[in-house]
C-alpha positions as CSV (number, residue, x, y, z in Angstrom):
1,M,59.0,84.6,23.4
2,S,61.7,83.1,25.3
3,E,61.5,80.9,28.6
4,D,62.3,83.6,30.7
5,K,59.5,86.4,29.4
6,K,56.6,83.1,29.3
7,S,57.1,82.5,33.0
8,G,57.8,85.9,33.8
9,N,60.9,85.6,35.2
10,T,62.8,88.6,34.0
11,G,63.7,92.0,35.7
12,A,64.8,90.3,39.2
13,N,68.0,92.2,39.2
14,T,66.7,95.3,37.6
15,R,64.4,96.7,40.6
16,W,67.0,99.2,42.0
17,W,64.2,98.6,45.2
18,E,65.4,95.2,45.9
19,S,69.3,96.0,46.1
20,Y,70.7,95.7,49.7
21,L,72.0,99.0,49.8
22,V,68.1,100.6,49.6
23,R,67.4,97.4,52.3
24,Y,69.5,98.5,54.7
25,F,69.5,102.1,54.5
26,S,66.8,102.5,57.4
27,G,68.6,100.3,59.3
28,A,72.2,102.1,58.9
29,V,70.4,105.2,59.6
30,V,68.5,104.1,62.6
31,G,71.8,102.1,63.6
32,A,73.8,105.3,63.6
33,I,71.3,107.1,66.1
34,C,71.2,104.4,68.3
35,L,74.9,104.3,68.4
36,A,75.2,107.7,69.4
37,V,72.9,107.5,71.9
38,I,74.7,104.6,73.4
39,L,78.1,106.3,73.3
40,L,76.5,109.6,74.8
41,Y,74.8,107.8,77.4
42,A,77.8,105.8,78.3
43,D,79.8,108.7,78.8
44,W,77.5,110.5,80.5
45,R,76.7,107.8,82.9
46,L,80.8,106.5,83.3
47,Y,82.1,110.0,83.2
48,G,79.8,112.8,83.1
49,G,79.8,113.6,79.5
50,A,83.9,114.5,79.8
51,H,84.7,112.2,76.7
52,T,81.7,114.0,73.9
53,K,81.9,117.7,75.1
54,L,81.4,120.4,72.0
55,P,85.1,121.4,71.2
56,D,85.9,125.5,71.7
57,P,84.2,127.4,69.1
58,G,88.2,128.8,68.2
59,K,88.3,125.2,67.1
60,D,88.0,123.1,64.0
61,F,84.7,120.1,64.0
62,P,85.5,117.3,61.6
63,L,81.4,117.3,61.2
64,A,81.3,115.9,57.7
65,F,83.8,113.3,58.8
66,M,82.0,112.4,62.3
67,T,78.7,111.9,60.1
68,L,80.1,109.6,57.4
69,A,81.8,107.8,60.1
70,L,78.7,107.1,62.3
71,I,76.5,106.3,59.6
72,A,79.1,103.6,58.0
73,S,79.2,102.4,62.0
74,G,75.2,102.3,62.1
75,L,75.5,99.9,58.2
76,V,78.0,97.6,60.4
77,Y,75.6,97.7,63.3
78,S,72.5,97.0,61.0
79,Y,74.4,94.2,59.2
80,I,75.5,92.8,62.7
81,I,71.9,93.0,64.2
82,S,70.1,91.0,61.5
83,A,72.2,88.2,61.6
84,P,69.5,85.8,63.2
85,I,67.2,86.7,60.1
86,T,69.2,85.1,58.2
87,V,69.0,81.8,60.3
88,I,65.0,82.1,60.7
89,H,64.8,82.9,56.5
90,F,66.2,79.7,55.8
91,G,64.6,77.7,58.9
92,R,61.1,78.8,57.0
93,S,60.3,75.1,56.1
94,G,58.3,74.2,59.1
95,R,58.1,75.3,62.7
96,S,58.8,73.5,65.6
97,T,56.6,73.4,68.8
98,V,58.7,76.2,70.8
99,E,58.6,78.1,67.3
100,Q,55.1,77.9,66.8
101,H,54.8,80.5,69.8
102,V,56.5,83.1,68.3
103,R,53.5,85.3,67.0
104,Y,51.8,84.8,71.0
105,F,55.5,86.1,72.1
106,W,54.8,88.9,70.0
107,F,51.6,90.1,71.0
108,G,52.4,89.3,74.8
109,W,55.2,91.2,74.6
110,V,53.1,94.4,73.1
111,L,51.0,93.8,75.7
112,S,53.4,93.5,78.9
113,L,55.1,96.3,77.3
114,G,52.2,98.8,77.6
115,V,52.1,97.5,81.6
116,V,55.4,98.4,82.2
117,Q,55.2,101.7,80.4
118,L,51.4,102.0,82.4
119,S,52.9,101.3,85.5
120,G,55.9,103.4,85.6
121,A,53.8,106.3,84.0
122,T,51.4,106.4,87.1
123,G,53.5,105.5,89.6
124,D,52.2,102.5,90.5
125,R,54.1,99.5,92.9
126,L,53.3,96.7,90.4
127,F,57.0,95.6,90.6
128,Q,57.8,96.0,94.1
129,S,60.1,93.0,95.7
130,S,57.4,91.6,98.1
131,S,55.1,90.7,95.5
132,W,57.6,88.1,93.9
133,V,55.9,84.9,95.2
134,W,52.5,86.4,93.5
135,W,54.2,86.7,90.5
136,M,55.9,82.9,90.5
137,L,52.1,81.9,90.9
138,V,51.6,83.8,87.6
139,L,54.2,82.2,86.1
140,L,53.2,78.6,86.7
141,V,49.6,79.3,85.9
142,C,51.3,81.2,82.3
143,V,53.2,78.0,81.8
144,G,50.7,75.4,82.8
145,Y,47.8,77.4,80.3
146,L,50.8,77.0,77.6
147,V,51.6,73.2,78.0
148,V,48.1,72.2,78.4
149,S,46.5,74.2,75.5
150,H,49.1,73.0,72.8
151,H,48.7,69.6,74.2
152,I,44.8,69.8,74.2
153,N,45.3,71.3,70.5
154,R,47.1,68.6,68.7
155,T,45.0,65.9,70.4
156,P,42.3,64.7,68.1
157,R,38.8,66.0,69.4
158,D,37.3,62.1,69.0
159,R,39.8,60.8,71.3
160,I,39.0,63.5,74.4
161,G,34.8,62.8,73.3
162,A,34.2,66.1,72.4
163,P,31.9,66.7,69.7
164,T,32.7,67.1,66.3
165,E,32.9,70.9,65.2
166,S,32.0,72.7,62.2
167,R,34.9,74.7,60.3
168,R,33.5,78.2,62.1
169,L,33.3,76.9,64.9
170,K,36.7,75.9,64.7
171,R,37.9,79.3,63.6
172,R,36.4,81.0,66.7
173,R,37.8,79.0,68.8
174,G,41.4,79.1,67.1
175,S,40.6,83.0,67.6
176,R,40.2,82.3,71.7
177,Q,43.0,80.3,71.9
178,D,45.2,82.7,70.4
179,A,43.7,85.7,72.5
180,W,44.6,83.6,75.7
181,R,47.8,82.6,74.6
182,S,48.8,85.9,73.8
183,I,47.7,87.1,77.4
184,A,49.4,84.3,78.8
185,W,52.1,84.9,77.1
186,A,52.1,88.5,78.5
187,G,51.7,87.2,81.7
188,F,54.7,84.9,81.6
189,L,56.7,87.8,80.3
190,L,55.6,90.3,83.3
191,A,56.5,87.8,85.9
192,F,60.1,87.3,84.2
193,L,60.2,90.8,84.1
194,V,59.5,90.7,88.0
195,T,62.2,87.9,88.7
196,A,64.9,89.6,86.9
197,G,64.1,92.6,88.2
198,C,64.1,91.5,91.7
199,V,67.7,89.6,90.6
200,L,69.4,92.6,89.4
201,G,67.8,94.9,92.3
202,I,65.9,97.1,89.7
203,Q,62.5,96.3,90.2
204,Q,62.1,100.0,92.1
205,R,63.2,101.9,89.4
206,P,60.6,102.6,86.0
207,M,63.5,103.6,83.6
208,A,65.8,100.4,84.2
209,M,62.5,98.0,84.1
210,S,61.3,99.6,80.8
211,L,65.0,99.4,79.1
212,L,64.7,95.7,80.2
213,A,61.2,94.9,79.3
214,F,62.0,96.7,76.1
215,A,65.1,94.7,75.2
216,L,63.0,91.3,75.9
217,P,62.8,90.4,71.9
218,T,66.6,90.7,72.0
219,M,66.8,87.7,74.1
220,F,64.0,85.7,72.7
221,V,65.5,86.3,68.9
222,G,68.9,85.3,69.9
223,V,67.5,82.0,71.8
224,M,64.8,81.6,68.7
225,Q,67.8,81.3,66.2
226,Y,69.2,78.1,68.0
227,V,65.8,76.6,68.2
228,T,65.4,77.0,64.6
229,L,69.1,76.0,64.0
230,W,68.7,72.8,65.8
231,R,65.4,71.8,63.6
232,V,67.3,73.0,60.6
233,L,70.0,70.5,61.3
234,H,68.0,67.6,61.9
235,T,65.3,67.8,59.6
236,E,68.0,67.8,56.7
237,R,65.5,66.1,54.1
238,I,62.7,68.5,54.8
239,V,64.3,71.2,54.2
240,H,65.6,70.3,50.8
241,R,62.3,68.9,50.2
242,F,60.7,72.6,50.4
243,Y,63.0,74.0,48.6
244,R,63.0,71.5,45.7
245,R,59.0,72.2,45.6
246,L,59.7,76.0,45.7
247,S,62.2,75.7,42.9
248,R,59.4,74.1,40.8
249,A,56.7,76.7,42.0
250,R,58.7,79.6,41.2
251,N,59.6,78.2,37.6
252,M,55.9,78.0,36.6
253,E,54.1,79.9,34.2
254,N,52.4,83.0,35.7
255,S,54.0,82.9,39.4
256,K,55.7,86.3,38.8
257,D,52.8,88.1,40.7
258,I,51.9,86.1,43.7
259,R,56.2,86.3,44.3
260,E,56.6,89.8,43.7
261,T,53.6,89.9,46.3
262,Y,55.3,88.0,49.1
263,T,59.0,89.4,48.3
264,H,58.0,92.7,48.8
265,L,55.9,92.0,51.9
266,R,58.7,89.8,53.5
267,E,61.8,92.7,52.5
268,H,59.6,95.6,53.6
269,S,58.9,93.5,56.8
270,N,62.7,92.4,56.9
271,A,63.5,96.1,56.9
272,T,61.0,97.0,59.9
273,F,62.2,93.8,61.7
274,I,65.8,94.8,61.6
275,V,65.2,98.3,62.8
276,L,63.0,96.9,65.4
277,L,66.0,94.6,66.4
278,E,68.5,97.4,66.4
279,L,66.2,99.6,69.3
280,C,65.8,96.1,71.3
281,F,69.5,95.9,71.4
282,S,70.3,99.1,72.1
283,A,67.8,99.3,75.2
284,F,69.8,96.1,76.5
285,L,73.1,97.5,75.7
286,I,71.7,100.6,77.2
287,L,70.9,98.8,80.3
288,L,74.2,96.7,80.8
289,V,75.8,100.4,81.0
290,E,73.5,101.0,83.8
291,L,74.2,97.8,85.3
292,Y,77.7,98.0,85.2
293,A,77.6,101.7,86.4
294,D,76.0,100.7,89.2
295,Q,78.1,97.8,90.2
296,S,81.5,99.8,89.4
297,G,80.4,103.5,91.2
298,N,79.6,105.9,89.4
299,V,83.3,106.6,87.5
300,P,84.9,103.2,87.6
301,N,88.5,102.8,86.5
302,I,88.0,101.8,83.4
303,G,91.7,102.4,82.0
304,E,92.6,99.9,84.2
305,G,93.9,96.6,82.1
306,L,91.7,94.1,84.2
307,E,88.8,96.6,83.6
308,I,89.2,96.7,79.8
309,W,89.7,93.0,79.8
310,R,86.3,92.5,81.0
311,I,84.6,94.5,78.7
312,V,86.1,93.2,75.4
313,S,85.4,89.9,76.8
314,F,81.8,89.9,77.4
315,A,81.6,92.2,74.0
316,L,82.8,89.4,72.1
317,S,81.1,87.0,73.8
318,L,78.1,88.8,73.0
319,I,78.8,88.8,69.4
320,A,79.7,85.6,69.3
321,F,76.2,84.4,71.0
322,W,74.6,86.1,68.7
323,M,76.6,85.7,65.4
324,A,77.2,81.9,65.8
325,P,74.3,80.0,63.8
326,N,74.9,82.4,61.3
327,L,77.7,80.5,60.4
328,F,76.2,77.4,59.8
329,M,74.4,79.1,56.6
330,W,77.6,78.5,54.8
331,S,77.2,74.7,55.4
332,R,73.8,74.5,54.7
333,A,74.3,76.4,51.6
334,N,76.4,73.9,50.6
335,Q,74.6,70.9,51.3
336,I,71.6,72.3,49.2
337,E,74.0,72.4,46.3
338,R,75.4,69.4,46.8
339,D,71.5,68.2,46.4
340,F,71.2,70.5,43.3
341,A,74.3,68.5,41.5
342,R,73.2,65.1,42.9
343,R,69.3,65.2,41.6
344,P,68.7,68.5,39.1
345,K,65.9,67.3,37.8
346,L,63.6,67.4,41.0
347,Y,64.8,71.5,41.1
348,S,62.7,71.6,37.2
349,S,59.6,73.1,37.0
350,N,59.0,69.5,35.0
351,S,59.7,67.4,38.0
352,T,56.6,66.5,39.8
353,A,55.8,65.6,43.8
354,S,55.5,61.7,42.7
355,T,59.4,62.2,41.2
356,D,60.2,63.5,44.5
357,R,58.7,60.8,46.5
358,K,60.7,58.0,43.6
359,L,64.0,59.3,43.9
360,K,63.5,59.8,47.6
361,R,62.7,56.0,47.8
362,R,65.7,55.4,45.7
363,H,68.3,57.0,48.0
């Protein structure tokens, strides 16, 4: 039996469900639907549907061509939207202080989104402009709690005079902290929505507020990839050490089962994450169309050269902001390649952590 069969590393490239085409299929379909909705809404909002009317009954309509073009565009849209996932995936070796709050953001976002939808459905005046002072107080309280709780959690309990806890009590205290941090994030996001709604003048419009609330992950993920990139660029040795340990662990005997488990979980989650980001990014674009229509009037003269330049310039700036951190992954891959060429034994299954420490002191 060969070494590959012993270690259970065969068949990694023969599983069709792990191919990129299958992985992006759902994202391509959802992306095509999102693009269609964005184009239809933009034409309806800006031109009253003048450019998306069905042809006359006597004329031919290239339905097959339009469907294929839309799906291909959806695939490109899905690939662009997934750009931050590459940066987050590469930086999975550790977490900074800000990155430790990612899960609390997602729990808080779900809570805040539910509050926004309930407020819009019941006609509640939760986001009226006169309540911004109260919401600023909520914002300060939530931020203060997040900062103080993080500091207390990092401080040893014997240093603050607290009694030693058992593991069971620690788990209970950790669960309570997770719940309160999620609630604090929900309050922070709601206060942010009220502030942004007051600035944009949409606090009395339930549809616009719902779009803004649903688009929050777009802003969060777009910023967090820069936080991850900054940490990766300043902790290069830690990143290399992580990939050395990972390479040694993956080459160990009987590692196939656990590798397939976390690989399948991650890939399925990535597919879901791409779809969610597509929906959130589409909500963000529709909100921009709504704001642009309000600013320029119901029928803006987009045919003018200055107006076209404004739209193209903003679109390119948005794409650059979204995709720029992904460009650094090329240089990071080259760094790992150089480290592997200089110290190939550290990536071997025969290497140990002590060997890593010895070579670290030597270099």
